[in-house]
N, C-alpha and C positions, 0 to 999 in steps of 0.2 A: 111161398107166403107164410106157411106154418112156421118155418124156421125163423123168418124175420120177426114174426109175432112172438115166438119164444124168446128170441134175443131181446126184443124190446121189453118184454115182461121182466126179464132179469134186470135190465138197465133201470126200469121203473122201480123195481123192488129195492135195488141198491140205493137209488136216490131217495126213496121214501124213508129208508132206514137211516141214511145220513141225516136227513132233516129231523127225524125223530130223536137222534142222538144229540143234535145241536139244540133243538127246541122240543123237549119231551112233552107229550100230551098228558102225562101223569108222572108221578114220582116213582122211580125204579129203585129196586134194591141193588146192592152191589153185585149180587149173583145175576140178576136180570141184565144189568149193564154188560157184564162179562159175556153172558149168553148172546146178547144183541151184537156185540162186537164180533164174536165167533161166527154167528149166523151171517153177518154182513161179509166177513172174509170168505166164508164158504160160497156165498153167492158170487163174489168177485172172482174166485177161483173157477167156479162153474162157467162164468162168462168168458174168462180167458181161455179155458179149455175148449169151450164150444166154438169160439171164434177161430181158434187155430184149426180145430178139426173140421169145421165147416168150410173154411177157406181151402184146406187141403182137399176135401171132398169135391169142391167146385173145380179146382185145378185139375184133379184126376178125371172128372167127368168131361171137362172140355178137351183134355188130351185124348181121351178115348173116343170122343165123338169126331175128332179131327182125323183119327187113324182109320 
């Protein structure tokens, strides 16, 4: 459950940032926009790595429990 919650938190943060970029809640400087883009890319990378690693972990756990 904790892992699913973490994954959902990442997904929600990515979506919130995408919405913020399309419909900003305030005016951002060019540097802030660059930072937001980089932050969102880092979150996407984290989600990708987490998904791959977690799926591998689950596969290994199932294999070990079957042996």
